[in-house]
Every structure is written in C-alpha cells, then in structure tokens.
C-alpha distance (Angstrom), angle and dihedral (degrees) to the residues before:
residue distance angle dihedral
M1 . . .
P2 3.83 . .
S3 3.80 112.6 .
V4 3.80 134.9 -152.0
I5 3.80 122.1 -162.5
V6 3.81 111.9 -147.7
H7 3.81 120.9 -159.3
Y8 3.78 125.6 -161.4
Q9 3.79 125.2 -166.3
E10 3.80 117.0 -179.7
I11 3.80 92.0 41.3
A12 3.80 89.1 61.3
L13 3.82 89.1 66.9
K14 3.81 94.9 58.4
G15 3.81 96.5 93.6
R16 3.79 115.0 -160.6
N17 3.82 90.7 1.2
R18 3.80 92.5 59.1
P19 3.85 96.1 96.6
W20 3.81 89.9 58.6
F21 3.83 92.0 50.9
V22 3.81 90.8 47.0
E23 3.80 91.4 50.7
R24 3.80 89.9 51.7
L25 3.80 90.6 51.0
L26 3.81 91.2 47.5
A27 3.81 90.0 52.4
N28 3.81 91.7 48.6
I29 3.81 92.3 50.0
R30 3.80 91.1 50.4
A31 3.81 90.8 49.0
A32 3.81 92.0 47.5
M33 3.82 91.2 53.1
A34 3.81 94.4 52.7
G35 3.78 111.7 137.3
L36 3.82 95.0 29.5
D37 3.79 116.5 110.0
G38 3.79 125.9 -113.5
V39 3.80 97.8 2.8
K40 3.81 115.8 168.0
V41 3.80 123.4 177.9
R42 3.81 126.5 -171.3
A43 3.79 139.5 160.3
L44 3.81 117.0 -108.9
M45 3.84 125.7 -174.4
G46 3.79 98.9 -52.2
R47 3.80 93.4 -28.0
I48 3.78 139.9 72.7
E49 3.79 125.4 -123.4
L50 3.79 119.8 -151.1
Q51 3.79 119.8 -169.2
H52 3.80 123.1 -168.4
A53 3.78 129.6 -174.7
S54 3.78 102.4 -125.2
H55 3.81 137.6 37.6
D56 3.81 85.9 -141.0
D57 3.83 88.8 70.0
W58 3.81 93.4 60.0
P59 3.86 96.3 96.0
Q60 3.82 90.5 55.0
V61 3.80 92.8 42.3
R62 3.81 90.7 50.9
E63 3.80 94.1 47.5
R64 3.79 94.6 47.8
L65 3.80 95.1 45.4
S66 3.81 92.0 48.0
R67 3.80 90.5 61.9
L68 3.80 100.0 46.4
P69 3.82 114.5 105.5
G70 3.78 113.4 -130.4
I71 3.82 95.8 44.9
A72 3.81 116.9 109.3
N73 3.82 95.5 -175.2
F74 3.79 141.2 -35.9
L75 3.79 137.2 -150.8
R76 3.76 134.4 -152.6
A77 3.81 101.9 -124.0
A78 3.79 139.4 -162.7
P79 3.83 110.4 -147.4
A80 3.79 121.8 -134.5
A81 3.79 136.5 177.0
C82 3.81 115.5 -92.9
D83 3.78 92.8 -99.4
F84 3.80 124.8 107.9
D85 3.81 94.4 -131.9
A86 3.81 90.9 49.0
I87 3.81 90.5 49.1
T88 3.81 90.8 50.2
E89 3.80 92.0 49.3
T90 3.80 91.7 49.9
V91 3.82 93.2 47.6
L92 3.81 93.2 49.2
G93 3.80 89.2 48.2
E94 3.82 90.3 53.3
L95 3.81 90.1 48.7
A96 3.82 94.0 54.1
G97 3.79 106.6 120.2
V98 3.81 93.0 9.7
E99 3.80 116.3 126.3
A100 3.83 122.3 -156.2
N101 3.77 133.9 147.5
S102 3.81 94.1 -150.9
F103 3.79 138.5 18.4
R104 3.77 146.7 170.9
V105 3.81 134.0 -157.1
T106 3.80 121.8 -131.0
A107 3.80 116.7 -169.9
R108 3.80 133.2 -174.1
R109 3.78 118.5 -167.9
A110 3.80 104.5 -163.8
D111 3.83 90.6 164.5
K112 3.80 105.8 64.6
R113 3.81 91.3 -164.6
F114 3.79 89.1 78.2
P115 3.84 105.3 103.5
L116 3.83 97.4 -131.7
T117 3.79 123.1 67.0
S118 3.79 120.6 -131.3
P119 3.86 93.6 -99.6
Q120 3.81 90.1 48.6
I121 3.82 91.3 51.4
E122 3.79 89.9 49.8
R123 3.80 93.7 48.7
D124 3.81 98.4 43.2
L125 3.80 96.4 40.6
G126 3.80 90.5 45.4
G127 3.81 89.2 54.2
R128 3.80 92.3 52.7
I129 3.80 92.9 47.3
K130 3.81 91.1 49.4
A131 3.78 91.1 49.8
A132 3.81 92.6 48.6
K133 3.82 99.8 40.8
G134 3.79 104.8 23.6
W135 3.81 92.2 -132.3
R136 3.78 123.9 152.5
V137 3.83 118.6 -113.1
D138 3.83 112.7 -122.4
L139 3.80 116.6 175.4
E140 3.83 95.1 -178.2
Q141 3.81 108.2 45.4
P142 3.81 109.1 4.6
A143 3.79 121.1 177.0
L144 3.82 87.8 -137.8
T145 3.80 133.1 23.9
V146 3.79 117.3 -156.2
R147 3.80 110.8 -156.5
V148 3.79 125.9 -161.9
E149 3.80 124.4 -173.5
V150 3.80 119.9 -171.7
L151 3.80 109.2 -155.6
G152 3.77 123.0 170.3
D153 3.80 111.8 -65.6
R154 3.80 95.3 -2.7
A155 3.78 142.5 45.8
F156 3.79 125.5 -145.8
C157 3.80 126.6 -145.8
C158 3.80 117.6 -156.0
L159 3.80 134.2 179.5
R160 3.80 105.0 -177.8
K161 3.80 132.0 39.9
E162 3.82 117.1 -149.4
P163 3.83 119.3 -154.8
G164 3.79 119.3 -119.2
A165 3.79 130.4 -153.9
G166 3.82 95.1 -104.0
G167 3.79 122.2 -153.7
L168 3.80 125.2 84.7
P169 3.82 130.9 -40.7
S170 3.78 114.2 -88.6
G171 3.79 111.7 -98.6
V172 3.82 101.0 29.3
S173 3.83 96.3 98.1
G174 3.79 101.8 47.9
R175 3.80 129.6 -114.1
V176 3.78 133.3 -48.9
A177 3.81 132.0 -179.6
C178 3.80 117.2 -130.5
L179 3.81 124.4 -159.7
L180 3.82 100.4 -131.9
S181 3.80 113.0 -163.3
G182 3.79 102.5 175.1
G183 3.80 91.3 -114.3
I184 3.79 127.5 113.5
D185 3.81 100.0 -92.1
S186 3.79 109.4 51.8
P187 3.85 96.6 55.8
V188 3.81 88.5 54.9
A189 3.81 90.3 48.9
A190 3.81 89.5 50.8
W191 3.81 91.2 49.6
R192 3.79 91.8 51.7
M193 3.81 90.2 56.1
I194 3.82 91.2 45.4
K195 3.79 88.0 53.7
R196 3.81 90.0 53.6
G197 3.80 89.7 59.0
C198 3.81 98.9 -96.1
R199 3.77 124.2 139.2
V200 3.81 101.9 -133.2
R201 3.80 124.1 -147.2
F202 3.81 114.2 -160.0
I203 3.81 125.1 -138.4
H204 3.80 120.0 -170.7
F205 3.81 125.4 -171.8
H206 3.81 117.4 -155.1
S207 3.81 137.9 177.2
Y208 3.80 99.9 -144.3
P209 3.04 127.4 173.8
I210 3.82 90.0 25.7
L211 3.81 87.0 55.1
S212 3.81 130.0 23.3
R213 3.82 126.1 -84.8
T214 3.82 92.1 -111.3
S215 3.80 94.8 107.4
Q216 3.81 90.9 51.6
D217 3.80 91.7 50.4
K218 3.81 90.7 49.0
V219 3.78 93.5 49.3
A220 3.80 91.8 48.7
E221 3.81 88.7 55.1
I222 3.81 93.0 45.2
A223 3.81 91.5 48.6
A224 3.82 89.1 51.7
L225 3.83 90.1 51.8
L226 3.81 92.2 49.6
T227 3.80 90.2 47.4
R228 3.80 87.9 64.8
Y229 3.82 85.7 68.9
Q230 3.81 101.2 43.0
L231 3.85 97.3 27.5
E232 3.82 95.6 -141.8
S233 3.80 127.2 51.4
R234 3.76 141.1 165.8
L235 3.80 122.7 -149.7
Y236 3.81 122.5 -161.4
V237 3.81 116.4 -163.6
V238 3.82 114.9 -158.9
A239 3.81 126.8 -166.1
F240 3.81 106.7 -132.1
G241 3.82 105.7 161.1
G242 3.80 94.8 90.3
I243 3.81 90.9 51.3
Q244 3.80 90.3 51.0
R245 3.79 90.2 54.2
R246 3.80 89.6 54.1
V247 3.81 90.6 49.7
V248 3.83 92.1 50.2
L249 3.80 90.5 54.8
A250 3.81 95.7 46.5
V251 3.82 110.7 28.1
P252 3.83 128.8 68.4
P253 3.85 110.4 -108.5
P254 3.85 98.1 -113.2
L255 3.82 91.7 56.7
R256 3.80 98.6 44.9
V257 3.81 97.7 93.3
V258 3.80 92.0 51.2
V259 3.80 91.1 47.6
Y260 3.83 90.8 48.3
R261 3.80 90.1 53.2
R262 3.80 93.6 46.3
L263 3.80 90.7 51.6
M264 3.80 90.7 48.1
L265 3.80 90.7 52.2
R266 3.80 91.7 49.3
I267 3.81 91.9 50.3
A268 3.80 92.0 43.9
E269 3.80 90.2 50.0
R270 3.80 91.0 52.6
I271 3.80 90.2 52.0
A272 3.80 92.1 42.2
R273 3.79 93.1 56.3
V274 3.81 91.7 50.0
S275 3.82 90.9 49.7
G276 3.81 93.7 47.7
S277 3.81 96.0 -110.1
A278 3.79 118.3 155.4
A279 3.83 99.5 -159.6
L280 3.80 143.9 16.4
V281 3.81 123.0 -119.2
T282 3.81 128.7 -157.6
G283 3.80 135.0 178.3
E284 3.80 95.0 -129.0
A285 3.81 121.6 135.2
V286 3.79 125.1 -168.8
G287 3.80 112.2 -91.5
Q288 3.80 96.3 -4.0
V289 3.81 91.8 125.9
A290 3.79 130.9 11.1
S291 3.80 94.5 -97.7
Q292 3.84 95.4 50.2
T293 3.79 97.9 82.2
L294 3.78 122.5 134.6
D295 3.82 89.9 -109.1
N296 3.79 92.8 53.5
L297 3.81 94.4 43.1
A298 3.80 90.0 53.4
V299 3.81 91.8 51.3
I300 3.82 91.4 46.1
D301 3.83 92.7 49.7
A302 3.80 90.8 53.1
A303 3.82 89.3 69.1
A304 3.82 92.2 67.1
A305 3.79 130.3 62.8
L306 3.80 93.4 -161.0
P307 3.83 118.5 79.8
V308 3.81 113.8 -91.9
L309 3.81 112.3 -141.1
R310 3.81 121.6 -160.9
P311 3.83 108.6 -172.9
L312 3.82 91.9 179.6
V313 3.80 97.3 47.0
G314 3.82 95.3 119.6
M315 3.82 99.8 32.4
D316 3.80 126.3 105.0
K317 3.80 124.1 -134.8
D318 3.80 96.1 -101.0
E319 3.81 91.0 55.0
I320 3.79 91.2 49.5
I321 3.81 92.9 47.6
H322 3.81 90.9 50.1
E323 3.79 90.8 54.8
A324 3.82 92.8 43.7
R325 3.81 89.8 54.5
R326 3.79 90.5 51.4
L327 3.81 90.4 50.6
R328 3.83 90.3 47.5
T329 3.79 91.2 -127.7
Y330 3.81 93.8 109.1
E331 3.80 95.2 78.4
V332 3.80 90.5 54.3
S333 3.80 95.3 41.8
I334 3.82 94.0 56.5
I335 3.81 94.1 54.6
P336 3.84 104.2 117.0
D337 3.77 112.7 -106.3
E338 3.77 143.3 151.9
D339 3.76 109.3 -113.7
C340 3.78 128.6 -180.0
C341 3.80 92.6 -108.0
T342 3.81 89.6 70.6
L343 3.80 96.0 45.6
F344 3.81 116.5 102.9
T345 3.82 90.4 -9.7
P346 3.82 111.8 163.4
K347 3.78 119.8 -122.3
H348 3.81 92.5 -123.6
P349 3.84 112.0 29.6
A350 3.79 119.1 -167.4
T351 3.79 113.1 -94.6
R352 3.81 96.7 -170.5
A353 3.76 106.3 36.0
T354 3.79 115.2 172.6
A355 3.79 128.0 -142.4
R356 3.78 90.7 -118.7
Q357 3.82 93.1 53.8
V358 3.79 93.8 47.8
D359 3.80 95.5 43.6
E360 3.79 89.3 51.6
A361 3.81 92.1 48.6
E362 3.80 92.1 49.8
T363 3.79 92.8 55.6
A364 3.81 86.4 78.4
L365 3.81 90.4 62.1
P366 3.83 132.3 71.8
V367 3.80 88.6 -127.4
E368 3.80 99.0 172.3
A369 3.81 93.5 48.2
L370 3.80 92.5 47.9
V371 3.80 92.3 49.3
E372 3.79 94.3 45.4
D373 3.80 93.9 49.0
A374 3.82 95.0 46.1
A375 3.81 93.8 48.4
A376 3.79 93.8 44.8
N377 3.81 92.5 51.9
A378 3.80 98.0 44.4
E379 3.79 113.7 129.4
R380 3.81 115.5 -124.6
H381 3.80 125.1 -147.8
D382 3.81 124.0 -178.5
L383 3.81 119.6 -153.0
R384 3.81 132.6 -170.3
F385 3.77 137.4 -175.2
P386 2.93 124.2 -120.0
P387 3.83 89.4 32.8
A388 3.79 116.5 -110.2
A389 3.81 90.5 -104.3
A390 3.81 89.7 60.4
R391 3.81 94.5 49.6
R392 3.76 121.4 94.3
P393 3.81 116.0 -118.4
A394 3.79 113.0 -90.0
C-alpha cells in the first residue's frame, strides 16, 4: 500500500500533553480521508504514517493533508525493510526515470538499533546513488533531495516534501464564534483561529429582504471553503435589517456604525454562549476604515462580556489579501454584494466615540429585546468535509 509520512512540529513541544495532541491530529486525518478506500493511520516515533489503497488517490490525499492544521509537512514514501541493501534497492527503484544534475541524501534514524548512524546512511547511500546515476553531490542547493527515515521495523524513502498548514490540530483549543461578513478580512481571521486549534463557529448578519441574498450566498460558500480546513462547522445567519431600521430612527448618524457593531457583538455573544464558544472573533484591523479606530474598538468591545479576538489587528490590506488568495476565499469575497455593513451607513461616522455618548444613544433602543429576538431566530446550518455522501457508513 502507498504510504505517506506526516511530520508535526509545534505539537512536539507540548511535553506530557503531546499524546493528546497527536491523538487529535490522528482523528482529524482519519476524518479528512473519509471516502477514500483502504486508509490506515497510525503514530510512529514522532511522526504519523498514512497508508492508502491506491496510487490514484494521491492527489486527493495530498490536497486534504495540505489543509489540515497541525501538519508541518508530509512526504509520499516508499517503504523498505530496515536493511541498508533493501533501502538502497528501494531508493534506486524510486529514482528510475528521474533526471537530476545534482542531489543530496538526508537521513533520520529514529530507531537507534539500526547499525548505521544518520551521517553514515547519508554518506554510503549517496555513494551508491552517485555510482548508479552519475549525479553530482550538492549539499547546499541540490536539484533533488533523497530522504530516508528509519522507523522501527521499516524505513521510508521519500523524494518530495509537501508543505503543511502548520499550527495546532483543529479542536484542541476550544471553540470561538467569528463574525463572518462575506468580505475579505473575516475569513482570514477565522482561518487564523482555526490554525491555532480552535473550532470556529460562524455568525453572519444580513439585511434581507431590504437587500438581496447575495451576502448570504457568499458566506455559505466561504463557510464551506473554511470547513475544508476544520472539517466541521456551524453557520448562524442572523436577520439584522430590522434592527438597523430601529437604529436609524433613534441614534444620531455619526454613532450608528458603533451602535450597529455593539448590537452585533451582543447578539453574537448570545449565540456564542449557547454554542459553547469561549470568545468572539472579528476581522477588524486598526485604522482600516474610519470607524476602526482604537477609541471606537474600545467602546465596541465594552458591549460584550466575552473576550473579543482580532487576529488581523496589526495587518495591512495587502497582507490580508495575500492570505485570502492562498485560502481561496478571495475570489468569493470580491463578488459584488449588498451587505448589512453598507446599509444606512452615515457619510461621516464617528472616529472617537465615547462610552458616555454611545450609552446615551442606546437608551432610545430596546437593546435586550432586540438582541434576544435576533439570537433566538438565527438560522443554523451545519457543514462537514468531506460531505456526508463521501463518508463511509459508521
């Protein structure tokens, strides 16, 4: 059976808690491979081995592993017996048809019972490859790196290292609730929390039927894309247009954006507590728009009792766009839409709102009733990857 050797990095620093992190990563890999035949996953001496039944499945295996948080890198591997001659034979077999003008050998001997040390494996195997292929050895910038890992009863020979997502396995850091607007920023903020091991719940505010359903359609697609990283997601869709109408009638124009955001945080917090989330997440960055000043962010945060996390707070737009393109959410985010953030927005929003001003403005609103009604009537959508149809019966 074809094998893949999976390496983790940050997990290795977790000391006595490492077995729990590894088990979580093993479970996530198994879940991500659902629907593929003959998949076996096991822990091996600081690594994980994944076996799959067919070479034809490799493109899907590679794509799914590349997205999973907690994986530093992974390598398609040819197994060999723990014998130097067997390793050499396997490596030369893998190199048949491969062209390179230079190479190096990198060996890791995790099982110290193997008679050759890592440097000896590198030197002796490199000599045999040079004799067989005629390639030049280049330890600095080789055209090809041949990797050998000696693990227990088997060795693995690898020619290409694939990058992983890094970070921590999804689910090890608890749950958070992310306000997902459908723009460029909030999906990146959600991804950053997924990468830190959080299970992210998504909350989207819309103004349908005042505006079209485009923002809801976009967010559904973005949530599906992000689910490919954390495997299971929940999306709450909240009607906000009616609340905005109430704010327009009762709140002075400069303060409306701050009041909108405070009401969103209150509603999101209500939903977060029901869903077991320990913090709120937004895609705000300091100074990105007129309302995102430090003064305003402080006043907005005061509306919520849960911590408000802003993973993008110090990033500029080009950095965020670069990450959105890599996540493949950018193309969806830039589809023109009408979202609630643009509805009834004043021409000159306050940039230094004070707590006293906002508290006074909110006295004209039935805040608790608005929050309770919006949270209670939020629509809930559960998402999974791979889709249920692709999963094998339990």
